[in-house]
All heavy atoms as an XYZ file, in Angstrom:
951
protein
N      53.733     79.576    -44.152
C      54.124     80.763    -43.414
C      53.750     80.581    -41.946
O      52.712     80.054    -41.614
C      53.447     81.980    -44.014
C      53.799     83.250    -43.318
S      53.433     84.639    -44.372
C      54.374     85.844    -43.549
N      54.568     81.057    -41.084
C      54.358     80.928    -39.645
C      53.317     81.929    -39.165
O      53.327     83.093    -39.530
C      55.693     81.188    -38.959
C      55.616     80.903    -37.513
C      56.921     81.096    -36.863
N      56.523     81.262    -35.486
C      57.291     81.268    -34.466
N      58.520     81.131    -34.604
N      56.850     81.415    -33.264
N      52.422     81.468    -38.320
C      51.406     82.360    -37.765
C      51.879     82.896    -36.428
O      52.746     82.315    -35.781
C      50.064     81.622    -37.580
O      50.269     80.539    -36.684
C      49.526     81.120    -38.901
N      51.295     83.992    -36.002
C      51.704     84.630    -34.759
C      51.413     83.784    -33.532
O      52.113     83.861    -32.543
C      51.016     85.995    -34.618
C      51.472     87.059    -35.605
C      50.657     88.331    -35.405
C      52.948     87.357    -35.446
N      50.379     82.950    -33.586
C      50.019     82.175    -32.413
C      50.692     80.800    -32.387
O      50.391     79.987    -31.524
C      48.503     82.033    -32.315
C      47.893     81.321    -33.515
O      48.611     81.075    -34.497
O      46.696     81.016    -33.470
N      51.589     80.536    -33.285
C      52.275     79.247    -33.323
C      53.253     79.117    -32.164
O      53.991     80.037    -31.843
C      53.031     79.105    -34.645
O      53.803     77.931    -34.624
N      53.244     77.940    -31.516
C      54.178     77.674    -30.427
C      55.480     77.064    -30.936
O      56.430     76.926    -30.166
C      53.545     76.722    -29.407
C      52.453     77.395    -28.587
O      52.500     78.632    -28.448
O      51.573     76.678    -28.102
N      55.506     76.676    -32.202
C      56.697     76.051    -32.765
C      57.800     77.086    -32.940
O      57.537     78.244    -33.269
C      56.364     75.426    -34.115
N      59.050     76.665    -32.705
C      60.163     77.598    -32.920
C      60.240     78.023    -34.390
O      59.931     77.240    -35.287
C      61.402     76.778    -32.550
C      60.902     75.634    -31.734
C      59.506     75.370    -32.206
N      60.631     79.235    -34.604
C      60.803     79.747    -35.958
C      62.002     79.051    -36.605
O      63.034     78.870    -35.949
C      61.032     81.263    -35.891
C      61.020     81.892    -37.260
O      61.988     81.667    -38.018
O      60.066     82.619    -37.568
N      61.906     78.666    -37.867
C      63.033     78.014    -38.534
C      64.323     78.842    -38.514
O      65.422     78.286    -38.463
C      62.541     77.809    -39.970
C      61.052     77.778    -39.854
C      60.714     78.707    -38.712
N      64.200     80.146    -38.507
C      65.394     81.000    -38.444
C      66.048     80.873    -37.073
O      67.271     80.767    -36.963
C      65.046     82.465    -38.773
C      64.587     82.568    -40.229
C      66.255     83.381    -38.512
C      64.017     83.907    -40.607
N      65.241     80.843    -36.014
C      65.785     80.668    -34.663
C      66.462     79.312    -34.529
O      67.518     79.193    -33.887
C      64.681     80.807    -33.613
C      64.073     82.200    -33.593
O      64.810     83.174    -33.837
O      62.865     82.306    -33.328
N      65.875     78.295    -35.135
C      66.477     76.956    -35.114
C      67.809     76.978    -35.846
O      68.808     76.436    -35.362
C      65.516     75.920    -35.722
C      64.298     75.754    -34.823
C      66.220     74.584    -35.957
C      63.171     74.949    -35.448
N      67.847     77.611    -37.006
C      69.081     77.682    -37.791
C      70.182     78.422    -37.031
O      71.312     77.937    -36.940
C      68.815     78.369    -39.135
C      70.031     78.495    -39.976
N      70.442     77.509    -40.839
C      70.971     79.472    -40.063
C      71.569     77.878    -41.425
N      71.904     79.061    -40.971
N      69.858     79.584    -36.486
C      70.851     80.372    -35.754
C      71.344     79.594    -34.536
O      72.546     79.548    -34.257
C      70.273     81.756    -35.347
C      71.189     82.468    -34.364
C      70.058     82.616    -36.585
N      70.444     78.941    -33.825
C      70.832     78.135    -32.672
C      71.735     76.981    -33.058
O      72.718     76.684    -32.373
N      71.410     76.337    -34.170
C      72.225     75.219    -34.648
C      73.620     75.713    -35.023
O      74.624     75.082    -34.686
C      71.542     74.551    -35.834
C      72.295     73.334    -36.349
C      71.522     72.612    -37.402
N      71.336     73.467    -38.562
C      70.577     73.174    -39.592
N      69.896     72.056    -39.618
N      70.485     74.003    -40.611
N      73.685     76.851    -35.681
C      74.983     77.418    -36.051
C      75.787     77.806    -34.809
O      76.998     77.611    -34.752
C      74.801     78.624    -36.969
C      74.296     78.275    -38.348
C      75.283     77.410    -39.100
O      75.146     76.196    -39.162
N      76.284     78.017    -39.666
N      75.096     78.338    -33.807
C      75.755     78.683    -32.550
C      76.389     77.436    -31.941
O      77.549     77.445    -31.536
C      74.746     79.309    -31.575
C      75.279     79.723    -30.210
C      76.283     80.861    -30.346
C      74.120     80.142    -29.304
N      75.639     76.350    -31.914
C      76.146     75.085    -31.365
C      77.325     74.560    -32.173
O      78.329     74.131    -31.613
C      75.027     74.046    -31.313
C      75.497     72.691    -30.777
C      74.316     71.741    -30.564
N      74.732     70.420    -30.184
C      75.104     70.049    -28.970
N      75.096     70.937    -27.989
N      75.474     68.819    -28.711
N      77.219     74.594    -33.499
C      78.298     74.103    -34.365
C      79.585     74.867    -34.092
O      80.649     74.265    -33.898
C      77.899     74.208    -35.854
C      79.101     74.041    -36.766
C      76.829     73.172    -36.183
N      79.506     76.183    -34.060
C      80.703     76.999    -33.826
C      81.240     76.786    -32.411
O      82.452     76.687    -32.213
C      80.415     78.483    -34.088
C      80.299     78.808    -35.537
N      81.386     78.917    -36.372
C      79.213     79.025    -36.318
C      80.982     79.200    -37.589
N      79.667     79.266    -37.582
N      80.346     76.697    -31.440
C      80.783     76.480    -30.060
C      81.519     75.157    -29.933
O      82.614     75.091    -29.350
C      79.564     76.514    -29.117
C      79.938     76.339    -27.647
C      78.709     76.310    -26.757
N      77.794     75.224    -27.028
C      78.004     73.940    -26.712
N      79.134     73.575    -26.118
N      77.113     73.017    -26.998
N      80.948     74.104    -30.487
C      81.582     72.787    -30.411
C      82.896     72.751    -31.189
O      83.878     72.163    -30.731
C      80.631     71.708    -30.938
C      79.422     71.398    -30.057
C      78.470     70.452    -30.767
C      79.871     70.821    -28.728
N      82.911     73.369    -32.360
C      84.126     73.383    -33.187
C      85.279     74.067    -32.467
O      86.445     73.691    -32.645
C      83.850     74.065    -34.525
N      84.949     75.043    -31.645
C      85.978     75.785    -30.911
C      86.257     75.188    -29.531
O      87.113     75.685    -28.799
C      85.560     77.249    -30.779
C      85.487     77.995    -32.109
C      84.772     79.323    -31.937
C      86.885     78.194    -32.684
N      85.517     74.153    -29.163
C      85.728     73.510    -27.868
C      85.276     74.341    -26.686
O      85.813     74.214    -25.585
N      84.272     75.190    -26.901
C      83.751     76.050    -25.831
C      82.562     75.338    -25.188
O      81.661     74.868    -25.879
C      83.323     77.418    -26.394
C      82.689     78.287    -25.321
C      84.515     78.126    -27.033
N      82.560     75.252    -23.874
C      81.450     74.606    -23.175
C      80.235     75.529    -23.146
O      80.355     76.751    -23.299
C      81.849     74.244    -21.747
O      81.980     75.426    -20.965
N      79.084     74.924    -22.915
C      77.876     75.732    -22.757
C      78.016     76.667    -21.569
O      77.576     77.814    -21.618
C      76.650     74.831    -22.581
C      76.221     74.140    -23.855
C      75.004     73.267    -23.670
O      74.785     72.708    -22.601
N      74.218     73.128    -24.721
N      78.654     76.197    -20.500
C      78.826     77.031    -19.316
C      79.721     78.229    -19.610
O      79.429     79.349    -19.173
C      79.393     76.227    -18.149
C      79.444     77.010    -16.846
C      78.062     77.467    -16.381
O      77.178     76.654    -16.165
N      77.872     78.766    -16.216
N      80.806     78.012    -20.353
C      81.711     79.122    -20.678
C      81.001     80.169    -21.530
O      81.161     81.379    -21.303
C      82.955     78.602    -21.386
N      80.216     79.711    -22.492
C      79.475     80.658    -23.322
C      78.411     81.362    -22.489
O      78.211     82.571    -22.625
C      78.843     79.943    -24.519
C      78.140     80.842    -25.531
C      79.064     81.934    -26.075
C      77.563     80.002    -26.667
N      77.761     80.615    -21.613
C      76.753     81.219    -20.730
C      77.373     82.310    -19.870
O      76.793     83.383    -19.704
C      76.117     80.139    -19.856
N      78.556     82.037    -19.339
C      79.242     83.040    -18.514
C      79.539     84.299    -19.327
O      79.373     85.417    -18.836
C      80.538     82.466    -17.942
C      80.299     81.379    -16.896
O      79.154     81.253    -16.395
O      81.262     80.632    -16.601
N      79.970     84.119    -20.569
C      80.290     85.265    -21.429
C      79.041     86.091    -21.752
O      79.143     87.302    -21.955
C      80.949     84.789    -22.718
N      77.886     85.434    -21.778
C      76.641     86.130    -22.104
C      75.837     86.524    -20.860
O      74.786     87.137    -20.970
C      75.763     85.252    -23.002
C      76.019     85.337    -24.497
C      77.413     84.941    -24.877
C      75.009     84.522    -25.264
N      76.341     86.146    -19.687
C      75.653     86.421    -18.422
C      74.254     85.806    -18.391
O      73.272     86.441    -17.994
C      75.607     87.922    -18.136
N      74.193     84.538    -18.846
C      72.954     83.772    -18.780
C      73.290     82.387    -18.225
O      74.455     82.041    -18.045
C      72.278     83.629    -20.174
C      71.890     84.993    -20.734
C      73.164     82.877    -21.154
N      72.283     81.569    -17.981
C      72.519     80.209    -17.492
C      72.873     79.295    -18.666
O      72.557     79.594    -19.822
C      71.268     79.680    -16.790
O      70.228     79.498    -17.728
N      73.513     78.163    -18.348
C      73.828     77.226    -19.426
C      72.542     76.638    -19.996
O      72.481     76.276    -21.177
C      74.808     76.136    -18.978
C      74.195     75.001    -18.203
C      73.716     73.877    -18.848
C      74.102     75.062    -16.824
C      73.146     72.837    -18.127
C      73.547     74.025    -16.095
C      73.060     72.913    -16.758
N      71.475     76.595    -19.188
C      70.190     76.126    -19.694
C      69.662     77.073    -20.776
O      69.034     76.632    -21.740
C      69.155     75.998    -18.567
C      69.456     74.895    -17.583
C      70.232     75.379    -16.357
O      70.867     76.430    -16.378
N      70.182     74.602    -15.283
N      69.948     78.367    -20.600
C      69.522     79.332    -21.611
C      70.286     79.090    -22.913
O      69.706     79.191    -23.996
C      69.752     80.764    -21.115
C      69.228     81.817    -22.067
C      67.721     81.725    -22.243
O      66.972     81.593    -21.294
N      67.272     81.769    -23.481
N      71.553     78.753    -22.817
C      72.338     78.428    -24.016
C      71.711     77.220    -24.705
O      71.578     77.198    -25.939
C      73.824     78.164    -23.678
C      74.469     79.416    -23.071
C      74.587     77.683    -24.913
C      74.492     80.639    -23.959
N      71.302     76.212    -23.933
C      70.643     75.036    -24.507
C      69.373     75.444    -25.257
O      69.101     74.934    -26.345
C      70.284     74.024    -23.406
C      71.485     73.360    -22.785
C      71.115     72.483    -21.597
O      70.163     72.748    -20.870
N      71.897     71.433    -21.391
N      68.628     76.359    -24.696
C      67.399     76.823    -25.341
C      67.707     77.616    -26.604
O      66.991     77.493    -27.603
C      66.560     77.649    -24.362
C      65.975     76.800    -23.252
C      65.203     77.654    -22.260
C      64.669     76.784    -21.124
N      63.897     77.578    -20.155
N      68.758     78.443    -26.570
C      69.165     79.159    -27.783
C      69.551     78.154    -28.871
O      69.164     78.287    -30.029
C      70.377     80.062    -27.521
C      70.134     81.287    -26.679
C      71.188     81.858    -25.974
C      68.889     81.894    -26.577
C      71.011     82.994    -25.200
C      68.701     83.034    -25.805
C      69.771     83.574    -25.117
O      69.593     84.704    -24.352
N      70.349     77.156    -28.488
C      70.868     76.196    -29.467
C      69.770     75.328    -30.062
O      69.891     74.900    -31.204
C      71.966     75.339    -28.839
C      73.235     76.128    -28.566
C      74.362     75.289    -27.985
O      74.135     74.110    -27.631
O      75.486     75.827    -27.889
N      68.725     75.069    -29.332
C      67.626     74.257    -29.853
C      66.624     75.100    -30.634
O      65.767     74.551    -31.329
C      66.904     73.547    -28.718
O      66.171     74.480    -27.938
N      66.727     76.406    -30.507
C      65.760     77.293    -31.155
C      64.521     77.496    -30.323
O      63.597     78.185    -30.739
N      64.471     76.892    -29.129
C      63.302     77.040    -28.258
C      63.140     78.484    -27.810
O      62.013     78.965    -27.646
C      63.417     76.123    -27.049
N      64.257     79.175    -27.576
C      64.238     80.600    -27.226
C      65.008     81.375    -28.282
O      66.060     80.933    -28.737
C      64.897     80.842    -25.865
C      64.019     80.440    -24.699
O      62.962     79.840    -24.859
N      64.473     80.766    -23.510
N      64.470     82.508    -28.621
C      65.169     83.392    -29.556
C      66.323     84.058    -28.830
O      66.217     84.417    -27.666
C      64.233     84.476    -30.070
C      63.200     83.955    -31.002
C      62.401     85.111    -31.594
N      61.482     84.553    -32.552
C      60.175     84.647    -32.465
N      59.628     85.309    -31.474
N      59.417     84.112    -33.369
N      67.402     84.269    -29.565
C      68.542     84.981    -29.013
C      68.438     86.436    -29.465
O      68.256     86.712    -30.646
C      69.870     84.317    -29.425
C      71.061     85.003    -28.771
C      70.019     84.224    -30.923
C      72.373     84.231    -28.905
N      68.502     87.346    -28.525
C      68.367     88.764    -28.864
C      69.587     89.224    -29.662
O      70.632     88.569    -29.673
C      68.248     89.599    -27.592
O      69.482     89.593    -26.880
N      69.449     90.353    -30.306
C      70.547     90.897    -31.107
C      71.786     91.146    -30.256
O      72.915     90.846    -30.671
C      70.106     92.183    -31.803
N      71.599     91.658    -29.052
C      72.752     91.946    -28.195
C      73.439     90.657    -27.752
O      74.674     90.572    -27.731
C      72.344     92.779    -26.981
O      71.388     92.095    -26.199
N      72.666     89.632    -27.414
C      73.254     88.345    -27.008
C      73.907     87.658    -28.210
O      74.961     87.041    -28.077
C      72.207     87.416    -26.392
C      71.601     87.934    -25.105
C      72.586     87.956    -23.966
C      71.875     88.352    -22.675
N      72.782     88.735    -21.618
N      73.300     87.778    -29.376
C      73.879     87.210    -30.590
C      75.243     87.840    -30.858
O      76.216     87.145    -31.159
C      72.942     87.433    -31.775
C      73.330     86.749    -33.056
C      72.093     86.172    -33.732
C      73.983     87.730    -33.995
N      75.310     89.151    -30.720
C      76.575     89.854    -30.930
C      77.611     89.423    -29.895
O      78.762     89.126    -30.225
C      76.352     91.364    -30.879
C      77.624     92.145    -31.120
C      78.131     92.294    -32.399
C      78.322     92.710    -30.056
C      79.303     92.990    -32.621
C      79.496     93.409    -30.269
C      79.986     93.549    -31.556
O      81.160     94.233    -31.778
N      77.204     89.361    -28.618
C      78.134     88.946    -27.560
C      78.588     87.502    -27.764
O      79.764     87.178    -27.531
C      77.491     89.109    -26.182
C      77.330     90.560    -25.763
C      76.609     90.667    -24.437
C      76.372     92.131    -24.071
N      75.634     92.275    -22.816
N      77.688     86.640    -28.212
C      78.053     85.237    -28.468
C      79.071     85.146    -29.595
O      80.056     84.401    -29.488
C      76.807     84.421    -28.806
N      78.854     85.906    -30.643
C      79.800     85.871    -31.765
C      81.167     86.405    -31.331
O      82.196     85.858    -31.726
C      79.256     86.635    -32.974
O      79.160     88.018    -32.699
N      81.175     87.433    -30.512
C      82.450     87.965    -29.991
C      83.137     86.932    -29.103
O      84.342     86.740    -29.186
C      82.205     89.251    -29.190
C      81.693     90.441    -29.977
C      82.751     91.051    -30.849
N      83.903     91.445    -30.067
C      84.401     92.649    -29.994
N      83.857     93.614    -30.668
N      85.467     92.892    -29.261
N      82.370     86.264    -28.243
C      82.937     85.261    -27.341
C      83.525     84.089    -28.114
O      84.510     83.479    -27.680
C      81.871     84.767    -26.369
N      82.938     83.780    -29.273
C      83.419     82.669    -30.093
C      84.444     83.110    -31.136
O      85.011     82.276    -31.835
C      82.240     81.971    -30.778
C      81.229     81.305    -29.837
C      80.022     80.804    -30.618
C      81.880     80.178    -29.046
N      84.646     84.408    -31.242
C      85.623     84.924    -32.208
C      85.177     84.778    -33.650
O      85.989     84.567    -34.551
N      83.880     84.887    -33.873
C      83.338     84.783    -35.233
C      82.526     86.032    -35.536
O      82.133     86.769    -34.632
C      82.439     83.532    -35.388
C      81.256     83.572    -34.412
C      83.257     82.243    -35.207
C      80.223     82.470    -34.616
N      82.267     86.243    -36.801
C      81.405     87.350    -37.204
C      79.960     86.985    -36.898
O      79.576     85.813    -37.038
C      81.560     87.622    -38.702
N      79.139     87.933    -36.487
C      77.730     87.620    -36.247
C      77.063     86.970    -37.468
O      76.218     86.093    -37.327
C      77.104     88.977    -35.923
C      78.232     89.781    -35.363
C      79.457     89.324    -36.138
N      77.493     87.358    -38.643
C      76.908     86.793    -39.869
C      77.161     85.296    -40.002
O      76.409     84.598    -40.686
C      77.455     87.520    -41.095
O      78.862     87.365    -41.174
N      78.189     84.781    -39.327
C      78.479     83.341    -39.393
C      77.318     82.516    -38.849
O      77.123     81.367    -39.260
C      79.755     83.023    -38.627
N      76.538     83.106    -37.957
C      75.410     82.382    -37.373
C      74.226     82.294    -38.337
O      73.280     81.557    -38.094
C      74.989     83.030    -36.058
C      76.080     83.029    -34.983
C      75.636     83.812    -33.764
C      76.479     81.622    -34.603
N      74.306     83.042    -39.437
C      73.244     83.022    -40.444
C      73.682     82.320    -41.726
O      72.885     82.186    -42.645
C      72.806     84.458    -40.762
C      72.160     85.144    -39.594
C      72.919     85.916    -38.719
C      70.804     85.018    -39.353
C      72.334     86.538    -37.634
C      70.210     85.640    -38.270
C      70.981     86.407    -37.412
N      74.937     81.868    -41.787
C      75.435     81.214    -43.001
C      74.589     80.012    -43.347
O      74.225     79.223    -42.481
C      76.893     80.789    -42.814
C      77.854     81.945    -42.852
C      79.291     81.532    -42.613
O      79.578     80.322    -42.462
O      80.137     82.431    -42.574
N      74.287     79.899    -44.639
C      73.500     78.777    -45.128
C      72.008     78.954    -44.976
O      71.239     78.108    -45.411
N      71.580     80.049    -44.381
C      70.155     80.257    -44.136
C      69.362     80.365    -45.431
O      68.281     79.813    -45.542
C      69.941     81.512    -43.287
C      68.512     81.786    -42.839
C      68.005     80.645    -41.973
C      68.445     83.089    -42.069
N      69.926     81.005    -46.423
C      69.218     81.231    -47.679
C      68.823     79.930    -48.365
O      67.822     79.855    -49.037
C      70.057     82.065    -48.654
C      70.489     83.408    -48.127
C      71.711     83.332    -47.215
O      72.535     82.415    -47.378
O      71.827     84.174    -46.331
N      69.643     78.903    -48.178
C      69.402     77.631    -48.864
C      69.190     76.492    -47.887
O      69.329     75.341    -48.233
C      70.575     77.282    -49.804
C      70.667     78.265    -50.949
C      71.889     77.222    -49.044
N      68.844     76.792    -46.653
C      68.720     75.766    -45.627
C      67.407     75.003    -45.789
O      66.426     75.278    -45.133
C      68.807     76.379    -44.230
C      69.014     75.320    -43.163
O      69.247     74.148    -43.511
O      68.941     75.670    -41.975
N      67.434     74.038    -46.710
C      66.255     73.208    -46.926
C      66.492     71.778    -46.452
O      65.721     70.883    -46.761
C      65.845     73.219    -48.396
C      66.933     72.679    -49.313
O      67.998     72.261    -48.818
O      66.706     72.663    -50.533
N      67.575     71.558    -45.735
C      67.896     70.240    -45.226
C      68.680     69.390    -46.201
O      69.157     68.327    -45.846
N      68.819     69.864    -47.437
C      69.513     69.055    -48.437
C      70.919     69.568    -48.729
O      71.655     68.928    -49.446
C      68.705     69.016    -49.737
O      68.630     70.314    -50.303
N      71.276     70.713    -48.203
C      72.607     71.235    -48.502
C      73.645     70.639    -47.562
O      73.346     70.214    -46.451
C      72.620     72.774    -48.469
C      72.402     73.331    -47.078
O      73.228     73.127    -46.198
N      71.304     74.018    -46.874
N      74.868     70.609    -48.026
C      75.950     69.982    -47.271
C      76.194     70.705    -45.953
O      76.398     70.058    -44.921
C      77.240     69.928    -48.127
C      78.410     69.405    -47.311
C      77.015     69.055    -49.346
N      76.142     72.024    -45.947
C      76.357     72.781    -44.714
C      75.305     72.419    -43.672
O      75.626     72.186    -42.506
C      76.342     74.284    -44.990
C      76.555     75.198    -43.787
C      77.918     74.944    -43.150
C      76.432     76.646    -44.194
N      74.062     72.322    -44.088
C      72.996     71.958    -43.167
C      73.152     70.536    -42.644
O      72.945     70.265    -41.460
N      73.563     69.631    -43.522
C      73.779     68.248    -43.102
C      74.939     68.156    -42.125
O      74.878     67.429    -41.136
C      74.035     67.358    -44.317
C      72.813     67.191    -45.192
C      73.129     66.514    -46.507
O      74.274     66.333    -46.875
N      72.088     66.146    -47.227
N      75.999     68.904    -42.398
C      77.149     68.902    -41.484
C      76.752     69.496    -40.138
O      77.131     68.971    -39.088
C      78.323     69.679    -42.085
C      79.495     69.751    -41.166
C      80.287     68.633    -40.935
C      79.800     70.926    -40.495
C      81.366     68.685    -40.064
C      80.878     70.989    -39.621
C      81.659     69.861    -39.411
N      75.990     70.561    -40.164
C      75.554     71.193    -38.911
C      74.691     70.219    -38.107
O      74.831     70.131    -36.886
C      74.784     72.480    -39.207
N      73.817     69.493    -38.781
C      73.002     68.492    -38.087
C      73.881     67.415    -37.468
O      73.662     66.986    -36.343
C      72.008     67.836    -39.046
C      70.877     68.760    -39.457
O      70.663     69.790    -38.776
O      70.220     68.460    -40.473
N      74.895     66.971    -38.214
C      75.793     65.921    -37.736
C      76.583     66.384    -36.519
O      76.618     65.721    -35.492
C      76.747     65.490    -38.851
C      77.813     64.521    -38.402
C      77.505     63.190    -38.171
C      79.119     64.944    -38.215
C      78.474     62.292    -37.749
C      80.099     64.058    -37.789
C      79.777     62.726    -37.559
N      77.211     67.537    -36.618
C      78.090     68.017    -35.546
C      77.293     68.352    -34.290
O      77.836     68.340    -33.188
C      78.956     69.207    -36.013
C      80.180     69.380    -35.133
C      78.170     70.483    -36.070
C      81.231     68.350    -35.339
N      76.010     68.618    -34.438
C      75.181     68.948    -33.282
C      74.837     67.722    -32.438
O      74.412     67.856    -31.298
C      73.898     69.635    -33.739
N      75.052     66.534    -32.976
C      74.780     65.301    -32.226
C      75.944     65.054    -31.271
O      77.111     65.039    -31.700
C      74.602     64.106    -33.182
C      74.439     62.812    -32.416
C      73.427     64.347    -34.114
N      75.677     64.866    -29.981
C      76.763     64.748    -28.997
C      77.823     63.699    -29.312
O      79.002     63.928    -29.108
C      76.029     64.407    -27.699
C      74.677     64.999    -27.871
C      74.362     64.842    -29.334
N      77.446     62.552    -29.847
C      78.436     61.495    -30.102
C      79.130     61.628    -31.454
O      80.001     60.821    -31.784
C      77.776     60.118    -29.995
O      76.741     60.007    -30.957
N      78.781     62.637    -32.229
C      79.361     62.767    -33.567
C      80.871     62.985    -33.534
O      81.576     62.546    -34.439
C      78.696     63.903    -34.337
O      78.947     65.145    -33.713
N      81.374     63.633    -32.487
C      82.818     63.874    -32.422
C      83.590     62.565    -32.332
O      84.678     62.434    -32.890
C      83.177     64.810    -31.275
C      82.768     64.276    -29.917
O      81.860     63.457    -29.815
N      83.415     64.746    -28.875
N      83.021     61.561    -31.656
C      83.694     60.259    -31.565
C      83.738     59.584    -32.927
O      84.753     59.022    -33.327
C      82.970     59.370    -30.549
C      83.117     59.891    -29.121
C      82.345     59.095    -28.066
N      82.330     57.668    -28.293
C      81.239     56.911    -28.184
N      80.084     57.448    -27.837
N      81.298     55.613    -28.383
N      82.621     59.640    -33.647
C      82.569     59.044    -34.977
C      83.502     59.783    -35.938
O      84.240     59.158    -36.701
C      81.139     59.060    -35.519
C      80.933     58.461    -36.907
C      81.371     56.996    -36.941
C      79.475     58.582    -37.321
N      83.491     61.104    -35.868
C      84.351     61.892    -36.750
C      85.828     61.622    -36.485
O      86.635     61.588    -37.419
C      84.044     63.379    -36.584
N      86.202     61.407    -35.226
C      87.599     61.120    -34.892
C      88.008     59.725    -35.360
O      89.147     59.517    -35.792
C      87.814     61.253    -33.387
N      87.094     58.778    -35.298
C      87.416     57.403    -35.666
C      87.388     57.171    -37.175
O      88.162     56.367    -37.698
C      86.435     56.437    -34.982
N      86.535     57.869    -37.881
C      86.316     57.606    -39.306
C      87.593     57.670    -40.154
O      87.851     56.757    -40.933
C      85.242     58.554    -39.855
C      84.698     58.139    -41.185
C      83.701     57.174    -41.272
C      85.165     58.708    -42.356
C      83.188     56.788    -42.500
C      84.667     58.324    -43.589
C      83.674     57.367    -43.658
N      88.428     58.700    -40.024
C      89.640     58.757    -40.849
C      90.644     57.634    -40.550
O      91.512     57.344    -41.369
C      90.268     60.114    -40.519
C      89.197     60.899    -39.883
C      88.275     59.914    -39.235
N      90.529     57.011    -39.390
C      91.445     55.937    -39.023
C      91.040     54.609    -39.658
O      91.815     53.646    -39.636
C      91.505     55.800    -37.501
C      92.054     57.056    -36.835
C      91.993     56.966    -35.327
O      92.152     55.903    -34.754
N      91.765     58.100    -34.686
N      89.842     54.548    -40.233
C      89.381     53.347    -40.906
C      89.994     53.256    -42.300
O      90.355     54.264    -42.896
C      87.849     53.363    -41.035
C      87.039     53.436    -39.740
C      85.558     53.606    -40.061
C      87.275     52.206    -38.890
N      90.081     52.043    -42.810
C      90.536     51.869    -44.193
C      89.432     52.366    -45.118
O      88.264     52.466    -44.702
C      90.820     50.381    -44.493
O      89.572     49.668    -44.472
C      91.815     49.778    -43.510
N      89.747     52.659    -46.373
C      88.694     53.084    -47.307
C      87.551     52.073    -47.425
O      86.384     52.456    -47.518
C      89.444     53.240    -48.642
C      90.833     53.601    -48.223
C      91.083     52.795    -46.974
N      87.870     50.793    -47.370
C      86.830     49.769    -47.428
C      85.947     49.849    -46.183
O      84.710     49.797    -46.273
C      87.456     48.355    -47.576
C      86.408     47.267    -47.418
C      88.172     48.233    -48.915
N      86.557     50.000    -45.005
C      85.786     50.119    -43.762
C      84.922     51.383    -43.771
O      83.778     51.362    -43.305
C      86.720     50.133    -42.555
C      87.401     48.806    -42.289
C      88.482     48.919    -41.231
O      89.192     49.927    -41.143
N      88.621     47.871    -40.420
N      85.470     52.478    -44.300
C      84.701     53.720    -44.386
C      83.460     53.521    -45.253
O      82.364     53.956    -44.893
C      85.560     54.853    -44.953
C      86.634     55.331    -44.021
C      87.545     56.363    -44.653
O      87.506     56.605    -45.873
N      88.390     56.975    -43.835
N      83.632     52.848    -46.395
C      82.509     52.588    -47.290
C      81.474     51.690    -46.616
O      80.275     51.944    -46.681
C      82.981     51.965    -48.599
C      81.874     51.780    -49.616
C      82.369     51.273    -50.968
N      83.398     50.256    -50.902
C      83.178     48.948    -50.656
N      81.958     48.519    -50.448
N      84.182     48.092    -50.627
N      81.955     50.648    -45.914
C      81.043     49.741    -45.223
C      80.265     50.456    -44.120
O      79.057     50.249    -43.945
C      81.809     48.548    -44.648
C      82.335     47.534    -45.668
C      83.267     46.535    -44.990
C      81.189     46.832    -46.360
N      80.948     51.298    -43.352
C      80.279     52.043    -42.283
C      79.253     53.013    -42.865
O      78.140     53.142    -42.346
C      81.303     52.792    -41.426
C      80.737     53.563    -40.238
C      79.954     52.650    -39.301
C      81.861     54.261    -39.480
N      79.602     53.675    -43.942
C      78.676     54.593    -44.603
C      77.467     53.835    -45.143
O      76.321     54.276    -44.976
C      79.388     55.348    -45.736
O      80.498     56.061    -45.178
C      78.453     56.325    -46.427
N      77.713     52.681    -45.764
C      76.609     51.849    -46.268
C      75.701     51.411    -45.120
O      74.472     51.416    -45.247
C      77.148     50.617    -47.010
C      77.813     50.964    -48.346
O      77.648     52.103    -48.819
O      78.520     50.085    -48.888
N      76.294     51.017    -43.998
C      75.538     50.600    -42.826
C      74.649     51.744    -42.330
O      73.463     51.555    -42.062
C      76.455     50.120    -41.714
C      75.782     49.792    -40.368
C      74.788     48.648    -40.531
C      76.822     49.479    -39.325
N      75.244     52.938    -42.205
C      74.475     54.088    -41.730
C      73.308     54.390    -42.664
O      72.184     54.649    -42.215
C      75.382     55.310    -41.590
N      73.541     54.344    -43.971
C      72.472     54.602    -44.937
C      71.383     53.527    -44.856
O      70.198     53.832    -44.970
C      73.039     54.694    -46.348
C      73.856     55.953    -46.570
C      74.577     55.991    -47.913
O      74.790     54.909    -48.527
O      74.933     57.093    -48.340
N      71.773     52.293    -44.611
C      70.814     51.200    -44.468
C      69.969     51.392    -43.213
O      68.752     51.177    -43.225
C      71.536     49.830    -44.424
O      72.260     49.649    -45.642
C      70.553     48.696    -44.244
N      70.597     51.824    -42.134
C      69.885     52.005    -40.870
C      68.810     53.095    -40.959
O      67.787     53.018    -40.285
C      70.860     52.320    -39.741
C      71.751     51.169    -39.297
C      72.814     51.663    -38.318
C      70.938     50.051    -38.679
N      69.047     54.110    -41.751
C      68.080     55.214    -41.841
C      67.029     55.010    -42.929
O      66.074     55.763    -43.001
C      68.768     56.591    -42.039
C      69.638     56.914    -40.860
C      69.524     56.662    -43.338
N      67.215     54.014    -43.754
C      66.229     53.809    -44.840
C      65.129     52.864    -44.436
O      65.092     52.269    -43.423
C      66.915     53.293    -46.088
O      67.515     52.036    -45.883
């Protein structure tokens, strides 16, 4: 359980920030455009997305409106977010800046190349 004097970001803030980033990237919205919609700096958006700063209820609502999603979309997967679920893994993947290049290239590979690349990635992390 998190203590009041902990400096670490709350796991819920991290989850909501990660979801904010996933939806923003999926829709092709820049951090600056979202910042403008929320009347904050793009650095503040970076802090929201990392979970370093909590996003207030009003900013959360405005962000969801700016992205055209329901506010609840930013909490999806929270109940089971233990790092092992597919939604959480996808959110982690899409949050990496270079993931869009890999995602665009992957379907263009042959099934054998896809398997080899996947095997390589699994080998690199083990």
